BALOBA-1460 file (C-alpha; in Angstrom, 3 decimals):
// residues 70
<rec num="1" residu="x" x="-12.045" y="0.616" z="-5.640"/>
<rec num="2" residu="x" x="-10.383" y="3.868" z="-4.652"/>
<rec num="3" residu="x" x="-7.407" y="4.145" z="-2.354"/>
<rec num="4" residu="x" x="-8.535" y="5.117" z="1.133"/>
<rec num="5" residu="x" x="-5.554" y="3.787" z="3.027"/>
<rec num="6" residu="x" x="-2.653" y="6.035" z="3.919"/>
<rec num="7" residu="x" x="0.312" y="5.601" z="1.571"/>
<rec num="8" residu="x" x="3.914" y="6.352" z="2.428"/>
<rec num="9" residu="x" x="5.869" y="7.002" z="-0.780"/>
<rec num="10" residu="x" x="9.610" y="7.474" z="-1.022"/>
<rec num="11" residu="x" x="12.486" y="7.103" z="-3.474"/>
<rec num="12" residu="x" x="14.778" y="4.117" z="-2.976"/>
<rec num="13" residu="x" x="18.311" y="4.571" z="-4.328"/>
<rec num="14" residu="x" x="18.910" y="0.867" z="-3.732"/>
<rec num="15" residu="x" x="15.963" y="-0.167" z="-5.906"/>
<rec num="16" residu="x" x="16.087" y="2.853" z="-8.226"/>
<rec num="17" residu="x" x="12.317" y="3.181" z="-7.907"/>
<rec num="18" residu="x" x="9.597" y="4.790" z="-5.839"/>
<rec num="19" residu="x" x="8.419" y="2.558" z="-3.013"/>
<rec num="20" residu="x" x="4.925" y="2.670" z="-1.523"/>
<rec num="21" residu="x" x="4.165" y="1.303" z="1.936"/>
<rec num="22" residu="x" x="0.623" y="0.836" z="3.257"/>
<rec num="23" residu="x" x="1.078" y="0.953" z="7.054"/>
<rec num="24" residu="x" x="-2.474" y="-0.163" z="7.861"/>
<rec num="25" residu="x" x="-2.047" y="-3.389" z="5.876"/>
<rec num="26" residu="x" x="0.959" y="-5.293" z="7.268"/>
<rec num="27" residu="x" x="3.461" y="-6.278" z="4.581"/>
<rec num="28" residu="x" x="1.593" y="-4.392" z="1.857"/>
<rec num="29" residu="x" x="4.127" y="-2.634" z="-0.385"/>
<rec num="30" residu="x" x="4.583" y="-1.784" z="-4.059"/>
<rec num="31" residu="x" x="7.049" y="0.064" z="-6.245"/>
<rec num="32" residu="x" x="7.296" y="1.740" z="-9.623"/>
<rec num="33" residu="x" x="9.664" y="3.597" z="-11.930"/>
<rec num="34" residu="x" x="7.617" y="6.781" z="-11.463"/>
<rec num="35" residu="x" x="5.647" y="8.195" z="-8.545"/>
<rec num="36" residu="x" x="2.416" y="7.715" z="-10.477"/>
<rec num="37" residu="x" x="3.204" y="4.126" z="-11.471"/>
<rec num="38" residu="x" x="4.088" y="3.290" z="-7.874"/>
<rec num="39" residu="x" x="0.656" y="4.522" z="-6.745"/>
<rec num="40" residu="x" x="-1.101" y="2.537" z="-9.496"/>
<rec num="41" residu="x" x="0.849" y="-0.577" z="-8.473"/>
<rec num="42" residu="x" x="-0.032" y="0.055" z="-4.828"/>
<rec num="43" residu="x" x="-3.726" y="0.088" z="-5.730"/>
<rec num="44" residu="x" x="-3.370" y="-3.375" z="-7.287"/>
<rec num="45" residu="x" x="-1.434" y="-4.706" z="-4.310"/>
<rec num="46" residu="x" x="-4.019" y="-3.296" z="-1.871"/>
<rec num="47" residu="x" x="-6.810" y="-5.061" z="-3.755"/>
<rec num="48" residu="x" x="-4.845" y="-8.328" z="-3.757"/>
<rec num="49" residu="x" x="-4.014" y="-7.952" z="-0.043"/>
<rec num="50" residu="x" x="-7.695" y="-7.477" z="0.838"/>
<rec num="51" residu="x" x="-8.811" y="-10.355" z="-1.414"/>
<rec num="52" residu="x" x="-6.245" y="-12.722" z="0.119"/>
<rec num="53" residu="x" x="-7.160" y="-11.701" z="3.680"/>
<rec num="54" residu="x" x="-10.840" y="-12.362" z="2.968"/>
<rec num="55" residu="x" x="-10.080" y="-15.750" z="1.389"/>
<rec num="56" residu="x" x="-8.119" y="-16.709" z="4.511"/>
<rec num="57" residu="x" x="-10.846" y="-15.436" z="6.833"/>
<rec num="58" residu="x" x="-8.607" y="-12.735" z="8.274"/>
<rec num="59" residu="x" x="-9.865" y="-9.296" z="9.265"/>
<rec num="60" residu="x" x="-9.405" y="-6.384" z="6.863"/>
<rec num="61" residu="x" x="-8.633" y="-3.151" z="8.732"/>
<rec num="62" residu="x" x="-10.879" y="-0.209" z="7.964"/>
<rec num="63" residu="x" x="-8.961" y="2.778" z="6.569"/>
<rec num="64" residu="x" x="-8.254" y="5.218" z="9.383"/>
<rec num="65" residu="x" x="-7.195" y="8.144" z="7.240"/>
<rec num="66" residu="x" x="-4.105" y="10.034" z="8.251"/>
<rec num="67" residu="x" x="-2.120" y="8.118" z="10.826"/>
<rec num="68" residu="x" x="-0.374" y="9.946" z="13.618"/>
<rec num="69" residu="x" x="3.209" y="9.097" z="14.378"/>
<rec num="70" residu="x" x="4.866" y="9.841" z="17.683"/>
């Protein structure tokens, strides 16, 4: 599976790691000591999020590409 969801990646001084948020998947977040590791971890969390949603019979949002913020 390739990442098709928008990722928001930022450095967290509090956590001393890069944090990845996946806005299209509520509550879906990951982190990592490096930017690259954070993205790899996000991929795993996205897969787990989708798998769990399917097991629970919940809808899985289709990736919308770049989100627009007001």
